[in-house]
N, C-alpha and C positions, 0 to 999 in steps of 0.2 A: 561600065562604073564599078569600082570596087566596093565591096560591103561595107565599108567604112563611111563613104560618101553620103548616104542618107543619114548616117550618125552625125557626122560633122555639120550637116544641114540642119538637122534638128538643133543641135547644139547652139550655131549660130542664131536660130530663132529665139531660142530661150535666152541667149544674152543679148540679143536685141530689144525683147520685150523687156528685161529687166533693166536695161541702161535706160529706156525711156521712161519706165516706173520711176527710177531713181531721180531723173530730171524732173519729172511732174511733182514729186514730194519734195525735192530741193526747191523748185519754183513756189509751191504753196508755202515752204518755210521762208523763203526771201519774201513774198508778199506779206506774210504775217509780221516780220520785223519790222517792216513800214507801217502796218496797220497799228502796233503796239506803239510805235513811236509817235504816230499822229492821233492817238486815243483821245486826247482832251482839247486838241485844237480846234475842232468844229463845233465843240460845246463847252467852249471857256466860261461863259456865262453861268451856265447850269452847274459845272462842275466846281466852279468857285462858292456857289451857294451848298451845294452838298457836302463840300469838303470843310466850308467856313472859314476859308481864306481869301483872299484877295486875287483878282484876275492876273496881275502879275506874277505870284507865286504858281498859279496854274500853267502860265506860260514856260515858267521855269521846267516844267516837267517834261516839255519837248526840247528844250534848249540843252539839257544834258546828253541827249543823244549826239548831235554833231560834235559837242565839246569833247567825249569820251572817244568818238570815231578818229578825230584828230589825234589823239594822244596813242590810241591801240591800234592805229591801223597798221603801220608797219611792223610791229610785233606780231599781229595777227597773221600778216602775210607770210612772214617768216615760219611761223608754227605751220601753216597750210603746206608750204614747200618742205618742211621736214617730216611733219606727222599728219598727213591729210586726214586718216580717219580719226584718229582722237579728236582733232580741232573741230572738225566737222561736227561730231557727236556732242563736244563740249557745247558748241555753239547753238545746237538744238536744245540741249538740256537747260541752258540759261536761259534761252526764248521762254520755254515753257514755265521754267521756276518764276521768271519775272512777272507772267501774266497771272500766276496762281498765287503769287506774295500780293497782290493787288486785291486780292478776293478775302483776304483774312480780315480785313475791315475796309469795306468799301467807302465810309464816311471818314477815315484817318487819313491825312495828309501824309504823315511819315511813311505809312503801308504803300502809300501810291508813289512816293518818292523812292522807296527801297526797290519796288517792283520796276521802275523805271529804269534805275541803274543797273539792275541785273539785267534786262532787256537791251539795254545800250551796249553793254559788255558783249552781249552775244552778237550783236549786229555785225561787226568786223570780222569775226570768227566766220560768220555766215558768208556775207558777200564778198570777201576776198578768195573764196573757193569758188566762184563761178567760172572762171576760167580753167582751173587746175581739174575741177570735175570733168567739164566738156572735153579735156586734153586727154585725160586718163579713163574715161568711159567711152568715149566715142571713137570711131574711126575718122579719117581726115575729112572724107566726104561730107560727114554729117556735123563737123565739130563746129563750125560757125554757125548752125542753125541751133545747135545745144547753147552757145553762148548767147545769142539773140532771145532765146526763149527765157533764160535765166535771167538777162537782163531786162526784157519786158516785164517780168514779175515785179519788179521794184515799182514800176509805174502802176502797174495793176494794184499793188498794196497800197499806193499813196491815194488812188482814185477810190477804192474801197474804202478806206480809213476816213477820207474827206466826206464821202456821201452817205454812208452808213451810220456814223455817229448821231447825229441829229434824230432820226426816226428811231433807233434802239433805245435813247434816253426819252423821248416822247412817249414810248410804249412802256417802259419799265425802270426809268431813272437809272443813275449811274450803275447800279447792281447788275442790272439787265446787261448794260454795254460792257461791263468789266466780264461777267459770266460768258457771254457768247466770244469775248476775245480770248479767255481763257482756254474755252473749248477748241477754239480753233489752232491756238499754238499747240496745245496738247497733241492734237490729231496730226498737225505738221510734224513735231519733234519726233512722234513714234513712226509716223511712215519714213522718215529720213533714217532713222537708227534702224528701222526694219531692213530697207532695202538696201542699206550699206552691208549688210550682212549676207545678201544675196547677189548683190550686182557683182560683175567681173569689172575689176579695175586694171589697167595696164600697170606695170611696175616702172617706177623711174629708174632709167638705167644707170644715171651718174647723179647723185644728189649734189646740191651746191654748197660746197663748204667754204666759201669766200665771203660771208657775211653780206654786208650792203656796200663793199667797196666797187662792185661791178657798176653800180648804177651812175657812177662818174663817167662811164665810157658809153654811155645810152644815150645820144642826143636825141634820137627818134622817140624815146620813151618821156623825155622833158618836154618836148613839144607837144606831144600827146597829152600829158598833165596840163600844159598850158592851154589847151584847146578845151578841155573838160573844165578847167577853172572858169574860163568864159562861157562855156555852153551850160552847165549846171548853175552857174551863178546868174546867167540869164533867166533861167527856168524859174529859181528859186525866187529871185526880185519879182518877176511876171506874177507867181503864186500868192505871194505876199502883198503886193501894192496894187495889183490890177483893180480890185474892188474899190479901194478910195479913189484911184486914177479915173475909172470909169464914171464914178457917181461925180466926179469934179467936172467929167466933161458933159454931164447933164444926162447920164444913163444910170441912174441908181439901181442896185440889185441885180446887175448884168454881171458884177465879176465872177460870181460863185460858177454860174453856168459856162461862161466863157473859159474858165480854168478848167472844168470838167471836159469841154469839147477839145481844148488843147492836150489834156492829159490822155484822152482817148485816142486821140489820132496818133499821139506819141506812141501808146502799146501797141497800134497797128503796123507804125512804121517800123519800131524797134523789132518787130517780130519779122516783118517782111523783107525790109531793104538789106540788111547786113549780108545775106547769103548770096545774091547777086553781085553786089558790090565788091564781096572779097573773089569770087568765081571769076569776075572780069577784071580784076585788079585795079578797080577804082575807086580805092580808098581816099588816097588824096583828092582826086577830083570831086568825090562825095563830100568831104569834109570842107573844101574850099566852097563848094555850093552851099552846103548847110550853113557856113557862119555869114555868107553873102546874104542868103535869104534871111537871117535873123537880122542884120541890119536893115535890110529893105524893109521887112514887115514892121519893124517898128517906126522908121520913116514914114510909110504910109499911114500908119496909124495916128500919126500926128495931123493929118489932113482929112483923113477919112476913118472915124471911128464910130459909125453907128453900129449898133449891136449886130445886124446881119452881117456888114463887111467886116467888122471886127472878127466875127466868127469864122468866117471863110479865111480869112488872113491868118487867125491863130491856129486853125485846124491845119493849114498847110505848113504853118511854123512847126507844130507838134509834132506833125509827121515825119520832118526831115532833121528837126535840132535833136529829138530824143533818140533817133536813130544812131546818132553819133557816138553815144556811150557803147553799144555792143560793137560797133566798127571799129572804136579805138582799143576796146577790151582784146578782140579778135586780132588785130595788128600787132598788138603787144606781145600777146603769146607766141604768135607766128615769129616775132622776133627774137625773143629771149629764151624760147623752149619752155618745156613743161616743168623743168626742175626750179625755172625762176619764175612761174606764173602767177603763183600767190602773191609775192613781194610786188611784181610788176602791176598788178590788179590794185594792189594796197596802195601804190604811189598814184594811180589814175585816180582812184575813188578819193583818196586823200586831198589830192587837188581840187576836185569836185566839192567835197565840202567846205573846202576853205573859200572857193569862189562862191558858194552859197551864201556863207556869211559876209563876205566882202561887199559883193553886189549889192545885196539887201541894204548894207549900211550906206555904200554909196548913192543909192537911188532915195533914201529915206528923207534927206533934207528937202528934196524937190518935189515930192508928193502931192504939197499943196497948190505946187504949179503943174497940171498933169501933163501939158504938152512938152515941157521941159523934162519932166521925168522920162518920158517916151524917148525923147531926144537923148538923154543920158544913157539909156539902156542901148540905143542903137550906135553911140560912139563907143560903147563899152565892146561891142560886138567886132569892132574894126581891129583891135591887136588878135582877136582869133584869127579873121582872115588872114593876117600877116602870117601867124603862126603855121595856119594851113598852106599857104603858098610856100613856105620854107620846108615842106615835107618832102622826101624823095620821091622824085618823078617815076622812077624805076624800081617799084616795089618790091619787086623779086630779088632787088640788090641791097634792100634797105638793111 
């Protein structure tokens, strides 16, 4: 063995530790963006009272996030592809700034709106970096796992934001909630900025210089975008309307716990499933199965909706449905390459956000007749199944 071999091994160990530390910091930042987005959603009534405004205006504090994401996603993806370090640092700093601005006056609606706007600008800068960070920091054998972890962090953030809001407000009012969130944001931003200084990232051999024209010639990307429009839309419709639907079926108060069960199962599925799916080249099969499972679960809920049965069905649904996001993101990166991965991620997440808005509005008129609402969601999953069936059968040739 040459004298340089031990040094090379040590260097690889150090690089390995730094890239996983970077992924941990990035995942914390991703989760934080979701926590900030949902700050006021679980405590709408209390927030309206503390801020002296209507509950509708409090709801608008969450609405600005998806609206800005739709506007900023594609530019953010291009920034990630062209200047990864500055873009991710900017996303981290905007996240921290948004959380800190809300502390200027916890009782003033204007400061809360300003903070939400800053945090909403940050989110696309952070989330569109998911696949690019994995592609540049990790070797091929670990890349799918890195994408899965970064994607699962979104659902962890949703879960934390939804569950922790009410206890924090009960313990110390809105100032405590905003203070805890600000501390989380500052820690996450500092960790990402610090790890970007020490982690080793592979250079991009050839930068993309063709703007967005190449998107016209990527049918796989558009089909995956259509799948996420349906999949994220179904999840958002479920999270928005499950509580009144279950109440209408004679099971009041069960919607919140059932959404938590669905999301928790989704975190596990998003972290565990994409690796084996990609390694066995079963992406198409998995996405077909996930969309078919979605339609089947909501059809079953029409006739079997006791809390225990609904919990089992929704846990299965969350496990496979939310894993569809990292599977689609990983497939897109494998198809377009690292130089365009940020833009590809932006397209997929943009479609998911649009689906989240569209399906929530589609189901809204039927919430008063809960079984019809469940049928509508089941039918909405069928176009996703058709899109999944149209995906390439030979993935290595996609």
